[in-house]
N, CA, C and O of each residue as an XYZ file, in Angstrom:
956
protein
N     -66.058    158.576    129.590
C     -67.231    157.963    130.204
C     -68.245    159.026    130.595
O     -69.452    158.822    130.466
N     -67.743    160.177    131.080
C     -68.632    161.263    131.473
C     -69.404    161.818    130.283
O     -70.595    162.114    130.382
N     -68.704    161.953    129.149
C     -69.322    162.585    127.991
C     -70.221    161.642    127.202
O     -71.138    162.095    126.517
N     -69.975    160.351    127.287
C     -70.744    159.396    126.471
C     -71.762    158.594    127.257
O     -72.726    158.089    126.681
N     -71.566    158.466    128.569
C     -72.441    157.623    129.360
C     -72.104    156.152    129.257
O     -72.798    155.315    129.835
N     -71.033    155.817    128.519
C     -70.621    154.424    128.385
C     -69.786    154.006    129.581
O     -69.115    154.824    130.210
N     -69.842    152.709    129.884
C     -69.129    152.199    131.047
C     -67.779    151.612    130.700
O     -67.355    151.628    129.545
N     -67.104    151.090    131.722
C     -65.755    150.539    131.561
C     -65.689    149.436    130.508
O     -64.717    149.347    129.759
N     -66.721    148.598    130.451
C     -66.677    147.451    129.547
C     -66.646    147.877    128.081
O     -66.179    147.120    127.230
N     -67.138    149.082    127.775
C     -67.119    149.561    126.393
C     -65.984    150.555    126.149
O     -65.370    150.547    125.082
N     -65.708    151.395    127.117
C     -64.671    152.408    126.938
C     -63.295    151.762    126.783
O     -62.494    152.201    125.957
N     -63.018    150.727    127.568
C     -61.720    150.064    127.484
C     -61.429    149.521    126.092
O     -60.391    149.849    125.517
N     -62.320    148.695    125.531
C     -62.099    148.204    124.169
C     -62.047    149.309    123.126
O     -61.300    149.207    122.153
N     -62.836    150.370    123.318
C     -62.797    151.468    122.357
C     -61.422    152.120    122.335
O     -60.900    152.427    121.263
N     -60.837    152.333    123.497
C     -59.490    152.909    123.555
C     -58.485    151.968    122.922
O     -57.590    152.400    122.195
N     -58.633    150.680    123.200
C     -57.714    149.688    122.641
C     -57.776    149.675    121.120
O     -56.741    149.654    120.454
N     -58.992    149.688    120.566
C     -59.140    149.680    119.109
C     -58.636    150.982    118.501
O     -58.055    150.969    117.416
N     -58.847    152.098    119.176
C     -58.373    153.385    118.645
C     -56.850    153.428    118.573
O     -56.289    154.086    117.697
N     -56.184    152.739    119.481
C     -54.725    152.647    119.444
C     -54.288    151.707    118.325
O     -53.396    152.037    117.543
N     -54.917    150.537    118.251
C     -54.542    149.536    117.239
C     -54.775    150.050    115.827
O     -54.034    149.691    114.912
N     -55.783    150.877    115.635
C     -56.087    151.373    114.294
C     -55.336    152.649    113.954
O     -55.618    153.271    112.930
N     -54.390    153.052    114.787
C     -53.476    154.122    114.423
C     -53.963    155.534    114.638
O     -53.457    156.456    113.999
N     -54.941    155.739    115.525
C     -55.472    157.080    115.753
C     -54.898    157.764    116.990
O     -54.859    158.992    117.065
N     -54.460    156.977    117.945
C     -54.027    157.549    119.229
C     -52.563    157.266    119.508
O     -52.010    156.247    119.096
N     -51.959    158.198    120.217
C     -50.625    157.998    120.773
C     -50.636    158.613    122.156
O     -50.948    159.792    122.319
N     -50.292    157.805    123.160
C     -50.372    158.257    124.559
C     -51.775    158.775    124.891
O     -51.936    159.764    125.606
N     -52.787    158.078    124.351
C     -54.201    158.361    124.618
C     -54.658    159.725    124.104
O     -55.679    160.247    124.553
N     -53.914    160.301    123.170
C     -54.342    161.516    122.489
C     -54.261    161.281    120.985
O     -53.519    160.411    120.528
N     -55.026    162.058    120.217
C     -54.968    161.936    118.768
C     -53.550    162.199    118.277
O     -52.921    163.184    118.666
N     -53.052    161.308    117.418
C     -51.760    161.552    116.791
C     -51.978    162.466    115.581
O     -53.126    162.792    115.279
N     -50.917    162.894    114.873
C     -51.112    163.799    113.727
C     -52.047    163.231    112.665
O     -52.864    163.964    112.107
N     -51.938    161.918    112.375
C     -52.845    161.319    111.407
C     -54.279    161.354    111.909
O     -55.204    161.643    111.149
N     -54.460    161.061    113.183
C     -55.799    161.091    113.751
C     -56.448    162.456    113.631
O     -57.651    162.558    113.391
N     -55.654    163.504    113.797
C     -56.191    164.869    113.684
C     -56.612    165.166    112.249
O     -57.641    165.802    112.021
N     -55.815    164.705    111.275
C     -56.167    164.905    109.866
C     -57.462    164.183    109.535
O     -58.344    164.741    108.883
N     -57.573    162.932    109.991
C     -58.770    162.142    109.682
C     -59.995    162.748    110.360
O     -61.065    162.812    109.755
N     -59.854    163.191    111.599
C     -60.981    163.810    112.298
C     -61.453    165.059    111.567
O     -62.650    165.344    111.529
N     -60.514    165.807    110.985
C     -60.862    167.025    110.254
C     -61.584    166.712    108.949
O     -62.588    167.346    108.626
N     -61.075    165.734    108.197
C     -61.590    165.477    106.851
C     -62.697    164.421    106.815
O     -63.522    164.430    105.901
N     -62.728    163.523    107.782
C     -63.685    162.407    107.721
C     -64.129    162.016    109.123
O     -63.867    160.895    109.557
N     -64.797    162.918    109.842
C     -65.129    162.651    111.246
C     -66.068    161.471    111.451
O     -66.110    160.906    112.544
N     -66.825    161.083    110.420
C     -67.763    159.974    110.557
C     -67.281    158.700    109.867
O     -68.039    157.746    109.698
N     -66.000    158.702    109.469
C     -65.382    157.498    108.891
C     -66.163    156.984    107.681
O     -66.495    155.802    107.598
N     -66.445    157.882    106.754
C     -67.189    157.509    105.550
C     -66.264    157.278    104.355
O     -66.677    156.674    103.365
N     -65.024    157.748    104.435
C     -64.130    157.726    103.282
C     -63.387    156.400    103.150
O     -63.017    155.782    104.148
N     -63.175    155.972    101.911
C     -62.371    154.776    101.668
C     -60.917    155.006    102.110
O     -60.203    154.056    102.430
N     -60.489    156.270    102.123
C     -59.135    156.576    102.608
C     -59.009    156.162    104.063
O     -58.017    155.548    104.455
N     -60.003    156.494    104.859
C     -59.993    156.121    106.273
C     -60.033    154.607    106.434
O     -59.354    154.055    107.299
N     -60.823    153.937    105.608
C     -60.913    152.475    105.701
C     -59.560    151.823    105.403
O     -59.167    150.877    106.086
N     -58.845    152.321    104.390
C     -57.528    151.765    104.088
C     -56.533    152.074    105.194
O     -55.662    151.261    105.503
N     -56.666    153.248    105.785
C     -55.800    153.595    106.914
C     -56.004    152.607    108.059
O     -55.035    152.120    108.641
N     -57.262    152.312    108.382
C     -57.573    151.375    109.463
C     -57.061    149.975    109.122
O     -56.438    149.317    109.956
N     -57.326    149.524    107.896
C     -56.827    148.210    107.470
C     -55.317    148.127    107.612
O     -54.792    147.131    108.111
N     -54.623    149.154    107.179
C     -53.161    149.182    107.235
C     -52.663    148.909    108.650
O     -51.790    148.063    108.843
N     -53.200    149.606    109.628
C     -52.714    149.431    110.990
C     -53.229    148.153    111.636
O     -52.514    147.527    112.418
N     -54.463    147.753    111.321
C     -54.966    146.497    111.876
C     -54.136    145.309    111.407
O     -54.029    144.307    112.114
N     -53.550    145.417    110.221
C     -52.797    144.288    109.690
C     -51.549    143.973    110.510
O     -50.946    142.913    110.341
N     -51.161    144.885    111.396
C     -49.988    144.645    112.244
C     -50.367    144.273    113.672
O     -49.525    144.325    114.568
N     -51.626    143.897    113.894
C     -52.046    143.569    115.246
C     -51.912    144.790    116.125
O     -52.385    145.869    115.767
N     -51.274    144.634    117.271
C     -51.057    145.794    118.144
C     -49.590    146.205    118.158
O     -49.125    146.829    119.112
N     -48.853    145.852    117.089
C     -47.420    146.148    117.036
C     -47.081    147.348    116.166
O     -45.944    147.821    116.181
N     -48.038    147.841    115.419
C     -47.790    149.013    114.604
C     -46.633    148.811    113.640
O     -46.482    147.749    113.036
N     -45.823    149.846    113.511
C     -44.749    149.829    112.532
C     -43.405    149.458    113.153
O     -42.363    150.011    112.802
N     -43.456    148.509    114.082
C     -42.220    147.946    114.629
C     -41.560    147.073    113.569
O     -42.174    146.747    112.552
N     -40.307    146.696    113.811
C     -39.613    145.812    112.884
C     -40.389    144.508    112.751
O     -40.687    143.872    113.763
N     -40.726    144.091    111.529
C     -41.562    142.896    111.353
C     -40.862    141.629    111.830
O     -39.637    141.535    111.757
N     -41.620    140.660    112.313
C     -41.047    139.374    112.713
C     -40.762    138.505    111.496
O     -41.247    138.780    110.399
N     -39.978    137.464    111.695
C     -39.728    136.517    110.603
C     -41.006    135.785    110.195
O     -41.217    135.486    109.020
N     -41.854    135.501    111.184
C     -43.111    134.810    110.928
C     -44.260    135.730    111.329
O     -44.373    136.065    112.508
N     -45.120    136.153    110.398
C     -46.232    137.046    110.736
C     -47.112    136.516    111.864
O     -47.722    137.307    112.582
N     -47.193    135.189    112.039
C     -48.028    134.614    113.095
C     -47.578    135.047    114.484
O     -48.361    134.992    115.432
N     -46.327    135.475    114.615
C     -45.836    135.950    115.910
C     -46.608    137.180    116.375
O     -46.638    137.477    117.569
N     -47.229    137.893    115.446
C     -48.000    139.085    115.790
C     -49.501    138.813    115.839
O     -50.299    139.749    115.891
N     -49.887    137.551    115.824
C     -51.286    137.226    116.021
C     -52.037    136.880    114.756
O     -51.491    136.904    113.653
N     -53.316    136.556    114.946
C     -54.140    136.030    113.873
C     -54.397    137.006    112.744
O     -54.398    136.606    111.580
N     -54.618    138.280    113.056
C     -54.922    139.241    112.001
C     -53.709    139.406    111.070
O     -53.853    139.431    109.848
N     -52.521    139.516    111.666
C     -51.300    139.670    110.874
C     -51.034    138.421    110.044
O     -50.666    138.516    108.874
N     -51.220    137.257    110.645
C     -51.057    136.005    109.900
C     -52.041    135.938    108.741
O     -51.679    135.503    107.647
N     -53.283    136.363    108.967
C     -54.319    136.324    107.936
C     -53.921    137.166    106.723
O     -54.057    136.714    105.587
N     -53.424    138.397    106.957
C     -53.092    139.312    105.869
C     -51.818    138.896    105.141
O     -51.760    138.928    103.912
N     -50.797    138.505    105.906
C     -49.468    138.343    105.304
C     -49.070    136.888    105.015
O     -48.119    136.644    104.271
N     -49.778    135.942    105.588
C     -49.449    134.532    105.328
C     -50.580    133.787    104.633
O     -50.356    133.102    103.635
N     -51.790    133.918    105.157
C     -52.905    133.134    104.616
C     -53.377    133.659    103.258
O     -53.430    132.901    102.290
N     -53.715    134.933    103.178
C     -54.310    135.454    101.940
C     -53.381    135.374    100.728
O     -53.863    135.109     99.627
N     -52.072    135.589    100.879
C     -51.211    135.424     99.692
C     -51.212    134.008     99.128
O     -50.836    133.797     97.975
N     -51.630    133.041     99.934
C     -51.684    131.650     99.480
C     -53.083    131.234     99.030
O     -53.238    130.310     98.231
N     -54.105    131.928     99.552
C     -55.491    131.538     99.272
C     -56.288    132.753     98.812
O     -56.809    133.505     99.636
N     -56.382    132.944     97.503
C     -57.175    134.045     96.982
C     -58.669    133.717     97.016
O     -59.507    134.612     96.907
N     -58.994    132.440     97.168
C     -60.372    131.997     97.377
C     -60.358    131.014     98.542
O     -59.516    130.118     98.593
N     -61.291    131.181     99.476
C     -61.286    130.282    100.641
C     -62.659    130.242    101.280
O     -63.484    131.135    101.088
N     -62.882    129.190    102.041
C     -64.097    129.048    102.844
C     -63.723    129.289    104.304
O     -62.545    129.215    104.655
N     -64.705    129.577    105.164
C     -64.415    129.707    106.587
C     -63.768    128.450    107.157
O     -62.880    128.533    108.005
N     -64.213    127.294    106.691
C     -63.647    126.032    107.186
C     -62.175    125.912    106.797
O     -61.345    125.467    107.589
N     -61.871    126.312    105.581
C     -60.483    126.304    105.112
C     -59.620    127.217    105.972
O     -58.516    126.852    106.376
N     -60.138    128.403    106.243
C     -59.411    129.380    107.062
C     -59.142    128.838    108.458
O     -58.017    128.929    108.949
N     -60.160    128.276    109.104
C     -59.996    127.782    110.466
C     -59.052    126.583    110.496
O     -58.249    126.450    111.420
N     -59.141    125.721    109.508
C     -58.225    124.570    109.472
C     -56.780    125.043    109.389
O     -55.931    124.580    110.151
N     -56.492    125.964    108.466
C     -55.123    126.446    108.312
C     -54.667    127.184    109.569
O     -53.512    127.062    109.977
N     -55.559    127.938    110.174
C     -55.204    128.652    111.404
C     -54.897    127.679    112.531
O     -53.997    127.921    113.336
N     -55.636    126.587    112.592
C     -55.415    125.609    113.667
C     -54.050    124.934    113.548
O     -53.504    124.459    114.543
N     -53.497    124.891    112.336
C     -52.170    124.309    112.148
C     -51.078    125.248    112.624
O     -49.958    124.822    112.905
N     -51.410    126.529    112.713
C     -50.429    127.542    113.130
C     -50.584    127.883    114.608
O     -49.606    127.925    115.355
N     -51.830    128.125    115.020
C     -52.116    128.512    116.405
C     -52.636    127.276    117.153
O     -53.808    127.206    117.522
N     -51.755    126.321    117.363
C     -52.148    125.024    117.904
C     -52.679    125.103    119.326
O     -53.429    124.231    119.765
N     -52.288    126.153    120.047
C     -52.727    126.268    121.441
C     -54.170    126.764    121.551
O     -54.775    126.676    122.620
N     -54.727    127.285    120.449
C     -56.083    127.825    120.458
C     -57.091    126.754    120.050
O     -56.824    125.943    119.163
N     -58.242    126.761    120.698
C     -59.312    125.835    120.316
C     -59.959    126.297    119.019
O     -59.883    127.471    118.658
N     -60.591    125.367    118.330
C     -61.288    125.730    117.095
C     -62.411    126.727    117.350
O     -62.673    127.599    116.523
N     -63.071    126.595    118.496
C     -64.155    127.524    118.820
C     -63.631    128.950    118.951
O     -64.254    129.898    118.471
N     -62.500    129.090    119.597
C     -61.922    130.429    119.769
C     -61.430    130.975    118.423
O     -61.610    132.158    118.132
N     -60.820    130.133    117.617
C     -60.372    130.575    116.300
C     -61.558    131.015    115.444
O     -61.495    132.036    114.760
N     -62.640    130.234    115.489
C     -63.833    130.589    114.724
C     -64.374    131.948    115.168
O     -64.758    132.770    114.336
N     -64.403    132.174    116.458
C     -64.905    133.442    116.987
C     -64.021    134.604    116.553
O     -64.521    135.632    116.095
N     -62.705    134.442    116.697
C     -61.788    135.533    116.379
C     -61.786    135.860    114.887
O     -61.811    137.030    114.506
N     -61.757    134.828    114.044
C     -61.713    135.103    112.609
C     -63.067    135.538    112.066
O     -63.141    136.143    110.996
N     -64.126    135.239    112.786
C     -65.431    135.787    112.407
C     -65.396    137.310    112.492
O     -65.956    138.001    111.641
N     -64.724    137.833    113.541
C     -64.577    139.282    113.676
C     -63.762    139.850    112.517
O     -64.102    140.899    111.969
N     -62.696    139.161    112.150
C     -61.842    139.633    111.050
C     -62.633    139.698    109.752
O     -62.587    140.702    109.043
N     -63.358    138.630    109.441
C     -64.120    138.591    108.198
C     -65.239    139.624    108.199
O     -65.514    140.243    107.172
N     -65.875    139.809    109.328
C     -66.920    140.833    109.418
C     -66.340    142.225    109.206
O     -66.961    143.076    108.569
N     -65.142    142.448    109.747
C     -64.510    143.757    109.602
C     -64.308    144.120    108.134
O     -64.412    145.287    107.758
N     -64.022    143.126    107.313
C     -63.737    143.402    105.906
C     -64.967    143.336    105.006
O     -64.914    143.784    103.860
N     -66.062    142.790    105.498
C     -67.203    142.560    104.611
C     -68.486    143.270    105.024
O     -69.464    143.219    104.279
N     -68.526    143.922    106.165
C     -69.743    144.611    106.583
C     -69.703    146.075    106.154
O     -68.647    146.707    106.164
N     -70.861    146.600    105.779
C     -70.943    147.948    105.211
C     -70.555    149.029    106.208
O     -70.083    150.093    105.807
N     -70.747    148.776    107.512
C     -70.378    149.771    108.512
C     -68.948    149.564    109.010
O     -68.543    150.133    110.024
N     -68.194    148.744    108.287
C     -66.797    148.511    108.648
C     -65.924    148.855    107.438
O     -65.944    149.996    106.978
N     -65.166    147.899    106.918
C     -64.188    148.189    105.863
C     -64.589    147.619    104.504
O     -63.730    147.384    103.653
N     -65.860    147.399    104.299
C     -66.317    146.770    103.063
C     -65.903    147.554    101.816
O     -65.647    146.956    100.771
N     -65.835    148.877    101.914
C     -65.553    149.681    100.728
C     -64.184    149.378    100.119
O     -63.976    149.601     98.927
N     -63.251    148.873    100.926
C     -61.932    148.504    100.400
C     -62.014    147.294     99.482
O     -61.195    147.147     98.575
N     -62.999    146.424     99.711
C     -63.128    145.153     98.986
C     -61.844    144.323     99.088
O     -61.484    143.579     98.176
N     -61.180    144.477    100.209
C     -59.953    143.711    100.435
C     -60.275    142.225    100.523
O     -59.541    141.391     99.993
N     -61.379    141.899    101.198
C     -61.944    140.547    101.199
C     -63.409    140.689    100.842
O     -64.108    141.536    101.397
N     -63.876    139.866     99.919
C     -65.273    139.929     99.498
C     -65.995    138.632     99.852
O     -65.475    137.531     99.668
N     -67.198    138.802    100.362
C     -68.033    137.671    100.763
C     -68.977    137.331     99.623
O     -69.849    138.129     99.279
N     -68.811    136.160     99.038
C     -69.657    135.770     97.912
C     -71.000    135.214     98.357
O     -72.041    135.611     97.833
N     -70.985    134.276     99.343
C     -72.246    133.659     99.743
C     -72.182    133.090    101.166
O     -72.887    132.133    101.487
N     -71.339    133.678    102.012
C     -71.107    133.201    103.380
C     -70.358    131.867    103.427
O     -69.939    131.430    104.500
N     -70.190    131.229    102.290
C     -69.451    129.974    102.244
C     -68.149    130.113    101.464
O     -67.296    129.226    101.476
N     -68.017    131.265    100.778
C     -66.842    131.468     99.957
C     -66.428    132.937    100.004
O     -67.257    133.835     99.858
N     -65.155    133.160    100.206
C     -64.595    134.505    100.244
C     -63.494    134.597     99.192
O     -62.826    133.609     98.886
N     -63.316    135.794     98.647
C     -62.254    136.001     97.663
C     -61.475    137.257     98.027
O     -61.998    138.173     98.661
N     -60.225    137.278     97.615
C     -59.397    138.464     97.755
C     -58.649    138.660     96.450
O     -58.818    137.885     95.509
N     -57.825    139.689     96.392
C     -57.098    139.967     95.161
C     -57.847    140.866     94.201
O     -57.383    141.101     93.086
N     -59.010    141.378     94.618
C     -59.805    142.266     93.767
C     -60.172    143.536     94.528
O     -61.299    144.024     94.445
N     -59.212    144.054     95.260
C     -59.463    145.213     96.114
C     -59.755    146.467     95.296
O     -59.322    146.607     94.152
N     -60.497    147.365     95.914
C     -60.732    148.703     95.356
C     -59.665    149.617     95.957
O     -59.765    150.032     97.112
N     -58.656    149.920     95.166
C     -57.508    150.645     95.701
C     -57.857    152.094     96.013
O     -58.714    152.686     95.357
N     -57.194    152.661     97.010
C     -57.369    154.094     97.269
C     -56.617    154.909     96.215
O     -55.949    154.340     95.351
N     -56.724    156.222     96.283
C     -56.041    157.062     95.295
C     -54.517    157.013     95.508
O     -54.053    156.568     96.557
N     -53.747    157.466     94.517
C     -52.286    157.315     94.588
C     -51.652    157.936     95.822
O     -50.633    157.438     96.299
N     -52.222    159.003     96.348
C     -51.621    159.639     97.513
C     -51.750    158.762     98.759
O     -50.861    158.754     99.611
N     -52.859    158.022     98.862
C     -53.005    157.115     99.998
C     -52.105    155.905     99.840
O     -51.505    155.448    100.812
N     -52.002    155.373     98.606
C     -51.069    154.269     98.368
C     -49.656    154.712     98.724
O     -48.894    153.959     99.330
N     -49.314    155.939     98.344
C     -47.963    156.432     98.631
C     -47.779    156.696    100.123
O     -46.676    156.531    100.645
N     -48.845    157.105    100.819
C     -48.734    157.256    102.277
C     -48.354    155.926    102.919
O     -47.461    155.871    103.765
N     -49.036    154.854    102.513
C     -48.721    153.531    103.052
C     -47.278    153.154    102.719
O     -46.539    152.665    103.574
N     -46.885    153.391    101.454
C     -45.507    153.113    101.064
C     -44.529    153.929    101.899
O     -43.491    153.417    102.316
N     -44.851    155.181    102.141
C     -43.952    156.053    102.900
C     -43.772    155.574    104.342
O     -42.666    155.626    104.879
N     -44.855    155.108    104.967
C     -44.750    154.590    106.334
C     -43.933    153.302    106.367
O     -43.135    153.090    107.279
N     -44.136    152.443    105.370
C     -43.330    151.220    105.282
C     -41.872    151.558    104.992
O     -40.964    150.904    105.505
N     -41.654    152.566    104.179
C     -40.293    153.015    103.855
C     -39.577    153.465    105.117
O     -38.420    153.106    105.336
N     -40.258    154.249    105.951
C     -39.681    154.670    107.238
C     -39.297    153.465    108.075
O     -38.224    153.428    108.676
N     -40.182    152.485    108.110
C     -39.951    151.280    108.910
C     -38.764    150.467    108.392
O     -37.921    150.020    109.169
N     -38.709    150.282    107.078
C     -37.750    149.344    106.499
C     -36.443    149.984    106.040
O     -35.390    149.346    106.069
N     -36.513    151.262    105.613
C     -35.332    151.878    105.009
C     -34.900    153.171    105.679
O     -33.891    153.760    105.292
N     -35.647    153.619    106.675
C     -35.266    154.830    107.386
C     -35.254    156.052    106.489
O     -36.203    156.294    105.742
N     -34.166    156.829    106.566
C     -34.058    158.084    105.814
C     -33.500    157.896    104.407
O     -33.299    158.878    103.693
N     -33.249    156.659    103.996
C     -32.710    156.395    102.670
C     -33.634    156.972    101.597
O     -34.854    156.830    101.681
N     -33.051    157.619    100.595
C     -33.866    158.235     99.548
C     -34.057    157.322     98.341
O     -34.969    157.546     97.544
N     -33.213    156.291     98.187
C     -33.291    155.398     97.039
C     -33.099    153.966     97.505
O     -32.184    153.678     98.276
N     -33.967    153.054     97.034
C     -33.860    151.649     97.417
C     -34.039    150.778     96.175
O     -34.567    151.224     95.156
N     -33.595    149.543     96.281
C     -33.791    148.580     95.196
C     -35.286    148.270     95.086
O     -35.925    147.918     96.078
N     -35.830    148.400     93.896
C     -37.273    148.235     93.705
C     -37.761    146.860     94.139
O     -38.859    146.730     94.680
N     -36.949    145.835     93.904
C     -37.354    144.481     94.302
C     -37.585    144.387     95.805
O     -38.390    143.570     96.252
N     -36.895    145.208     96.590
C     -37.093    145.191     98.041
C     -38.471    145.713     98.417
O     -39.009    145.356     99.464
N     -39.039    146.553     97.571
C     -40.415    147.027     97.776
C     -41.410    145.989     97.278
O     -42.385    145.670     97.958
N     -41.155    145.473     96.096
C     -42.103    144.556     95.463
C     -42.274    143.262     96.235
O     -43.374    142.714     96.302
N     -41.181    142.767     96.821
C     -41.187    141.413     97.376
C     -41.103    141.357     98.895
O     -40.850    140.291     99.454
N     -41.308    142.477     99.570
C     -41.260    142.444    101.035
C     -42.440    141.611    101.555
O     -43.587    141.900    101.213
N     -42.181    140.590    102.367
C     -43.272    139.705    102.813
C     -44.311    140.390    103.694
O     -45.438    139.908    103.809
N     -43.943    141.514    104.318
C     -44.921    142.280    105.083
C     -44.930    143.716    104.576
O     -44.929    144.675    105.348
N     -44.940    143.829    103.249
C     -44.872    145.131    102.614
C     -46.142    145.513    101.882
O     -47.239    145.086    102.239
N     -45.970    146.338    100.836
C     -47.101    146.966    100.176
C     -47.979    145.979     99.411
O     -49.201    146.132     99.399
N     -47.381    144.965     98.767
C     -48.179    144.030     97.970
C     -49.229    143.295     98.805
O     -50.406    143.331     98.446
N     -48.856    142.630     99.903
C     -49.897    141.957    100.694
C     -50.869    142.924    101.352
O     -52.030    142.573    101.564
N     -50.428    144.127    101.678
C     -51.352    145.102    102.261
C     -52.443    145.472    101.261
O     -53.598    145.663    101.640
N     -52.074    145.573     99.987
C     -53.063    145.868     98.948
C     -53.788    144.614     98.472
O     -54.754    144.700     97.714
N     -53.319    143.445     98.918
C     -53.979    142.193     98.549
C     -53.682    141.759     97.136
O     -54.529    141.143     96.488
N     -52.470    142.074     96.632
C     -52.114    141.701     95.265
C     -50.772    140.980     95.267
O     -50.027    141.012     96.246
N     -50.486    140.330     94.142
C     -49.210    139.655     94.000
C     -48.124    140.669     93.662
O     -48.421    141.712     93.079
N     -46.868    140.384     94.016
C     -45.781    141.361     93.804
C     -45.687    141.869     92.376
O     -45.426    143.054     92.167
N     -45.892    141.009     91.387
C     -45.746    141.463     90.002
C     -46.785    142.503     89.620
O     -46.541    143.327     88.738
N     -47.952    142.474     90.277
C     -48.982    143.469     89.994
C     -48.723    144.786     90.711
O     -49.277    145.821     90.341
N     -47.879    144.745     91.736
C     -47.577    145.968     92.465
C     -46.834    146.970     91.584
O     -46.922    148.177     91.807
N     -46.107    146.477     90.588
C     -45.374    147.380     89.702
C     -46.312    148.389     89.041
O     -45.923    149.532     88.798
N     -47.549    147.969     88.748
C     -48.519    148.884     88.147
C     -48.826    150.055     89.082
O     -48.993    151.191     88.638
N     -48.897    149.763     90.373
C     -49.141    150.827     91.352
C     -47.947    151.772     91.436
O     -48.121    152.986     91.552
N     -46.740    151.221     91.379
C     -45.547    152.078     91.405
C     -45.503    152.965     90.167
O     -45.118    154.132     90.251
N     -45.896    152.418     89.017
C     -45.929    153.217     87.794
C     -46.892    154.392     87.944
O     -46.610    155.497     87.480
N     -48.019    154.148     88.589
C     -49.001    155.222     88.790
C     -48.442    156.285     89.737
O     -48.644    157.479     89.519
N     -47.746    155.856     90.778
C     -47.136    156.827     91.692
C     -46.116    157.688     90.963
O     -45.973    158.874     91.262
N     -45.407    157.095     90.008
C     -44.430    157.864     89.237
C     -45.123    158.898     88.370
O     -44.628    160.017     88.235
N     -46.256    158.549     87.780
C     -47.010    159.497     86.953
C     -47.396    160.722     87.774
O     -47.401    161.839     87.256
N     -47.719    160.522     89.049
C     -48.112    161.635     89.915
C     -46.913    162.335     90.559
O     -47.083    163.226     91.391
N     -45.711    161.932     90.174
C     -44.514    162.588     90.683
C     -44.172    162.262     92.123
O     -43.427    162.997     92.771
N     -44.718    161.153     92.631
C     -44.495    160.784     94.028
C     -43.226    159.954     94.205
O     -42.619    159.953     95.275
N     -42.836    159.254     93.153
C     -41.584    158.512     93.153
C     -40.941    158.663     91.778
O     -41.576    159.101     90.819
N     -39.668    158.290     91.709
C     -38.961    158.181     90.432
C     -38.422    156.762     90.341
O     -37.893    156.231     91.317
N     -38.555    156.153     89.178
C     -38.035    154.803     88.975
C     -36.866    154.855     87.992
O     -36.975    155.398     86.893
N     -35.758    154.280     88.416
C     -34.569    154.233     87.567
C     -34.386    152.805     87.082
O     -34.021    151.909     87.843
N     -34.653    152.615     85.776
C     -34.690    151.263     85.223
C     -33.778    151.114     84.003
O     -34.033    150.299     83.117
N     -32.714    151.913     83.977
C     -31.783    151.823     82.853
C     -30.962    150.545     82.934
O     -30.855    149.795     81.964
N     -30.384    150.310     84.111
C     -29.591    149.096     84.332
C     -30.004    148.496     85.670
O     -30.327    149.228     86.606
N     -29.996    147.159     85.768
C     -30.331    146.529     87.052
C     -29.174    146.662     88.034
O     -28.027    146.829     87.620
N     -29.468    146.590     89.349
C     -30.819    146.463     89.912
C     -31.580    147.785     89.820
O     -31.031    148.851     90.097
N     -32.838    147.701     89.430
C     -33.655    148.893     89.292
C     -33.855    149.547     90.659
O     -33.917    148.873     91.688
N     -33.953    150.870     90.641
C     -34.057    151.648     91.875
C     -35.360    152.443     91.906
O     -35.875    152.857     90.867
N     -35.879    152.648     93.106
C     -37.007    153.553     93.328
C     -36.530    154.697     94.217
O     -35.931    154.469     95.269
N     -36.798    155.917     93.789
C     -36.390    157.113     94.528
C     -37.640    157.800     95.050
O     -38.568    158.067     94.286
N     -37.671    158.082     96.316
C     -38.851    158.748     96.880
C     -38.819    160.239     96.544
O     -37.756    160.857     96.496
N     -40.008    160.803     96.312
C     -40.136    162.216     95.999
C     -41.073    162.942     96.954
O     -41.471    164.076     96.688
N     -41.426    162.305     98.055
C     -42.279    162.962     99.055
C     -41.409    163.533    100.160
O     -40.279    163.097    100.379
N     -41.969    164.524    100.852
C     -41.258    165.127    101.976
C     -41.536    164.380    103.268
O     -40.612    164.053    104.013
N     -42.813    164.107    103.536
C     -43.166    163.356    104.745
C     -44.512    162.680    104.533
O     -45.330    163.157    103.747
N     -44.745    161.583    105.221
C     -46.002    160.843    105.024
C     -47.253    161.649    105.358
O     -48.288    161.481    104.714
N     -47.164    162.525    106.363
C     -48.342    163.277    106.789
C     -48.916    164.105    105.638
O     -50.132    164.162    105.457
N     -48.043    164.743    104.866
C     -48.529    165.553    103.751
C     -49.232    164.690    102.707
O     -50.176    165.142    102.060
N     -48.775    163.448    102.542
C     -49.428    162.531    101.601
C     -50.838    162.191    102.062
O     -51.764    162.140    101.252
N     -51.003    161.957    103.363
C     -52.334    161.646    103.889
C     -53.267    162.836    103.696
O     -54.425    162.668    103.314
N     -52.761    164.032    103.960
C     -53.564    165.240    103.760
C     -53.990    165.358    102.306
O     -55.145    165.672    102.019
N     -53.061    165.107    101.385
C     -53.386    165.190     99.959
C     -54.337    164.080     99.525
O     -55.127    164.270     98.601
N     -54.268    162.930    100.178
C     -55.163    161.824     99.832
C     -56.623    162.223    100.049
O     -57.494    161.858     99.259
N     -56.890    162.979    101.129
C     -58.266    163.391    101.399
C     -58.729    164.508    100.466
O     -59.930    164.691    100.265
N     -57.780    165.256     99.896
C     -58.157    166.351     98.991
C     -58.133    165.953     97.535
O     -58.431    166.773     96.666
N     -57.780    164.696     97.246
C     -57.614    164.261     95.864
C     -58.950    164.032     95.189
O     -59.854    163.428     95.766
N     -59.073    164.524     93.946
C     -60.235    164.218     93.114
C     -59.738    163.786     91.746
O     -58.792    164.356     91.202
N     -60.392    162.765     91.200
C     -59.997    162.243     89.880
C     -60.197    163.297     88.796
O     -59.919    163.039     87.625
């Protein structure tokens, strides 16, 4: 407050959003936050936008063990992991109707207000528009499933964080467990599980994973040391 001149009403939400978007831990920059501040202090990179989307998709729960129903973690999580996989094209009215069937205790006015923020976050140029995770066609129709993916190192960073959450220190997992996780990499990228295999193939080309597909069940073997190094490489990557 001293350095910015902003008051409590703005500083409080700013701290809250900085935590939810994965930059702070115990009110200080975490290791990822330090990397992003070094490489993209003005949040201009699509890598940063995907990083923010990744953490926002979990509400304020971060990488805790996922619930059986994404709606337990709130509207943003339900939107990413339940609504969008079912509706690749939708109107605001469609979204609010479906949300009202899930969040019955909320009024339509409140749902409209909250999801307006979500849609703006994904479609405004000063927010996460560069990801194209959700695209606004004419204010009456939105589409998903046509995202602009980040480079392989950022995709692998997301996979690595999910791997820590779901598989711990395991070095090899059944590939189907990656492809079909209901709160895993496919819905985070906004694609169907069968299309995620293309992303895994690309990660293999870059030596980030190994895929063993001689006999089923097919296995994926991780080849990274730690997620932080992947994030660092994502910012230094050039095609």
